[in-house]
N, C-alpha and C positions, 0 to 999 in steps of 0.2 A: 887240161881241165876237162872233166867229163861232161856229157850232155846234161845230166841232172843238175849239176852246179851252174851251167850256163842258163838253164831254164829257171833256176832259183834266183839268179842275178836279175834276169828279166822280170820275174815276179816281184822282186824288191823294187825295181825301177817303176813298174806299173803301179804298185801300191803307193809309192811316194808321189807319183804324178796325180793319182786320184786324191791323195790327201791334200794336195795343193789346190784342188779345184774349189772355187768359192761357194758352190751350192752344197749346203749342209744336208739337204734332203737326200742327196745321192750317196752319202757316206755309209749308211747302214746297208742298203742293197749292195753296194760295192764290197762291203766287209763280208757279206754272205757269199758273194761270188769269189772273192779272194780266198775265203776259207774252203769253199768247195773245190777250188783248184789247188790250194796249198796242201791239203791233207794227202791226196794221192801223190803229189809232188814230194812231200816229205817221206812217204814210204819208198818212193823211187830213189831219193837221195840216200836213204838208209840202206836200201838194197845194194846200190851201186858203190857206195863209198864207206859203208860201215856204220856202226852205231854211234861212234863218237862224233863223226861229222853230222850224222842225223840229229844228235842232241844239240849241236851248235846251230844247225839250221832251224830246229824247233825253237831255240831261244831267240834267234833273229826274227822268226815269224811271230813269236809271242810278244816281242817288243814292238812290232809294228801294229799288231792287232790286239793291243792290251785291253781296250775297253770291252770288246766282245768277250774276252776271257774273264774280265772282272764281273761282268753281268752274268756269265755262265756260272761262275763260282758262287755268286750271291743266290742265284736261282737254285743251284744244287744244295746250298746250305739251308735254304728255306724248305726245300723238299725233304731234306734229311730230318730237320727238327720238327716238322709238322706231322710226320708219320710215326 
């Protein structure tokens, strides 16, 4: 197993531990931090293991961070239709 996949597994464990915390106020800042760490990690996974593994890692990350992605999609749709 490559270093990038080990880091991705650690990222998934940290994301699930954060999701189990009872304080809902900390979920959005944690999502921002997870996204800021996950995007370069996704590039590293793709670089080291190829595009198919990168797509699988992207799908795994998107399933964990689905609400920020939904809000980003809504924001982009509103920006597209307002201009």
